[in-house]
C-alpha positions in Angstrom: 12.5 -40.9 -8.7 15.3 -38.7 -7.2 13.7 -35.3 -7.9 10.4 -33.6 -8.8 9.9 -30.1 -10.1 6.5 -28.6 -9.4 5.7 -26.3 -12.4 2.5 -24.8 -13.7 0.8 -23.3 -16.6 1.3 -19.8 -15.2 1.9 -17.8 -12.0 -0.6 -18.1 -9.1 -1.9 -21.5 -10.2 -1.1 -23.5 -7.0 2.6 -24.6 -7.2 3.4 -23.5 -3.7 0.3 -25.2 -2.1 1.1 -28.5 -4.0 4.8 -28.3 -3.0 3.8 -27.7 0.6 1.4 -30.6 0.5 3.9 -33.1 -0.9 6.5 -31.9 1.7 4.0 -32.2 4.5 3.2 -35.7 3.5 6.8 -36.6 3.2 7.5 -35.0 6.6 4.7 -37.1 8.3 5.0 -40.5 6.6 8.7 -40.7 5.5 11.9 -39.3 7.0 11.9 -35.4 7.0 15.7 -35.4 7.0 15.7 -37.3 3.7 13.9 -34.5 1.8 15.4 -31.4 0.3 13.2 -28.5 -0.8 14.4 -25.8 -3.2 12.9 -22.8 -4.9 15.4 -22.4 -7.8 15.0 -18.6 -8.0 12.8 -16.5 -5.8 11.7 -13.0 -6.7 10.1 -11.0 -3.9 9.3 -12.4 -0.4 7.2 -15.5 0.0 7.7 -19.1 -0.7 10.9 -19.9 1.2 9.8 -17.9 4.2 6.5 -19.9 4.1 8.3 -23.3 4.0 10.6 -22.3 6.8 7.6 -21.4 8.9 5.5 -24.4 8.2 7.9 -27.3 7.6 10.7 -29.1 9.3 12.6 -30.0 6.2 15.7 -28.3 4.7 14.5 -25.6 2.3 16.5 -23.0 0.4 16.6 -20.7 -2.6 20.1 -20.2 -4.0 19.2 -17.0 -5.8 16.9 -14.4 -4.4 15.8 -11.0 -5.9 13.8 -8.4 -3.9 11.7 -7.3 -6.9 8.7 -9.5 -7.5 8.9 -9.8 -11.3 10.4 -12.3 -13.8 14.1 -13.0 -12.9 15.6 -11.2 -16.0 13.6 -8.1 -15.2 14.4 -8.3 -11.5 18.1 -8.7 -12.2 18.1 -5.7 -14.5 16.3 -3.5 -12.0 18.7 -4.5 -9.2 21.9 -4.3 -11.3 22.6 -8.0 -10.9 23.0 -11.1 -13.1 21.3 -14.4 -13.2 23.9 -16.7 -11.6 22.7 -20.1 -12.9 25.9 -21.8 -11.8 24.9 -20.8 -8.2 21.4 -22.2 -8.7 22.7 -25.5 -10.1 25.2 -25.8 -7.3 22.4 -25.4 -4.7 20.3 -28.0 -6.4 23.2 -30.4 -6.9 24.2 -30.1 -3.3 20.7 -31.2 -2.2 20.6 -34.1 -4.7 23.9 -35.3 -3.3 22.8 -35.2 0.3 19.0 -36.1 0.2 17.1 -39.1 -1.0 14.5 -36.9 -2.7 14.5 -33.2 -3.8 11.3 -31.3 -4.3 11.8 -28.3 -6.6 9.4 -25.4 -7.0 9.7 -23.7 -10.3 8.9 -20.1 -11.0 5.9 -19.1 -13.2 5.0 -21.5 -15.9 7.2 -23.7 -18.1 7.5 -20.8 -20.6 8.5 -18.3 -17.9 11.9 -16.7 -18.6 14.8 -17.6 -16.3 17.3 -15.6 -18.3 17.1 -13.6 -21.6 17.7 -16.9 -23.4 16.3 -19.7 -21.2 12.9 -20.7 -19.9 11.9 -22.9 -17.0 11.3 -25.7 -19.6 14.9 -25.3 -20.8 16.3 -25.7 -17.3 14.1 -28.7 -16.5 15.3 -30.4 -19.7 19.0 -29.6 -19.4 19.1 -30.5 -15.7 17.0 -33.7 -16.3 14.3 -32.9 -13.8 11.0 -34.8 -13.5 8.2 -32.3 -13.8 4.5 -32.3 -12.7 2.3 -29.6 -14.2 -0.2 -27.7 -12.0 -3.3 -26.6 -14.0 -5.8 -24.2 -12.3 -9.5 -25.1 -12.8 -10.7 -22.1 -14.7 -11.8 -21.0 -18.1 -8.9 -21.3 -20.6 -7.2 -24.1 -18.6 -7.4 -26.6 -21.5 -5.6 -24.3 -24.0 -3.0 -23.3 -21.4 -2.4 -27.0 -20.6 -2.0 -28.0 -24.3 0.4 -25.0 -24.9 2.6 -25.9 -21.9 2.7 -29.6 -22.8 3.6 -28.7 -26.3 6.5 -26.6 -25.0 7.6 -29.5 -22.7 7.6 -31.9 -25.7 9.6 -29.4 -27.8 12.2 -29.0 -25.2 12.2 -32.7 -24.2 11.1 -32.1 -20.6 10.3 -35.3 -18.6 6.7 -34.4 -17.8 5.2 -37.0 -15.4 1.6 -35.8 -15.5 -0.9 -33.1 -14.5 -2.5 -32.0 -11.2 -5.7 -30.0 -11.4 -5.9 -27.3 -8.7 -9.2 -25.8 -7.6 -8.2 -22.2 -6.9 -11.9 -21.4 -6.0 -14.7 -23.6 -4.6 -16.1 -25.5 -7.6 -19.0 -28.0 -8.1 -18.2 -31.3 -9.7 -20.2 -30.2 -12.8 -18.1 -27.0 -13.1 -14.9 -28.9 -12.6 -15.9 -31.2 -15.5 -16.8 -28.3 -17.7 -13.7 -26.3 -17.2 -11.1 -29.1 -17.0 -12.6 -32.4 -18.4 -10.1 -35.0 -17.4 -10.6 -37.4 -20.4 -10.3 -34.5 -22.9 -7.1 -33.2 -21.3 -5.6 -36.6 -21.2 -6.5 -37.2 -24.8 -5.1 -33.9 -26.0 -1.8 -34.2 -24.0 -1.2 -37.9 -23.8 -0.5 -37.4 -20.1 -2.2 -38.7 -17.0 -4.1 -36.4 -14.6 -2.4 -37.5 -11.3 -5.0 -35.9 -9.0 -7.3 -33.0 -8.2 -6.3 -30.6 -5.5 -9.5 -29.3 -3.9 -10.0 -25.7 -2.8 -8.6 -24.9 0.6 -9.7 -21.9 2.6 -6.6 -22.2 4.7 -3.6 -23.3 2.4 -1.4 -23.5 5.5 -3.3 -26.3 7.3 -0.7 -29.0 7.3 -3.0 -31.8 8.4 -5.4 -31.1 5.6 -2.6 -30.7 3.1 -1.1 -34.0 4.1 -4.5 -35.7 3.8 -5.0 -34.3 0.3 -1.5 -35.2 -0.8 -2.1 -38.8 0.3 -5.0 -39.1 -2.1 -3.1 -37.9 -5.1 -2.0 -40.6 -7.6 1.2 -38.5 -7.9 2.3 -39.7 -4.4 2.5 -43.2 -5.7 5.1 -42.1 -8.2 7.5 -40.7 -5.6 
């Protein structure tokens, strides 16, 4: 697998922490210089700055807006346009030079990239492999089914699902909010791991350990 996009059911579901964990694992157990990390479009300050601070891999975002809202809204507020050609060039450059490219999406699969295109549209058109991050919370099942349906409609290559504990949860609560067998039955997709709650999401040693226990890693 040459690339993997980390997407989610919505914003603030754990895409950045999973992306960091995969990159930290790659950095420790494989060749750091063989990995490229890209945030396709960044609005506001955050992810790329975090990657630069924590990781020793090449990370970039080809298109950055200062306003922390959806790209079409940010572009309108800043009097700019969404230069998708620039985004594609940045991604293509990494894919040409790196063995593996890790891509962090923005928002959920249904989040708008332009006035006409969603994240799912880009993932399908650019032939990206996608993993879906699902937060362990009430409503997660419905959000998962909706995102998977969109992925199917747009012909996204969805590899599977990662459940992310955004809060400390007991095993019983985890099973109640995101029952794995039910989610797999409804989506026909495998759950590739459960990401436990981390009080410090910047602890690289812990992130590496968690990533090594995800079935997802075996797919890379």
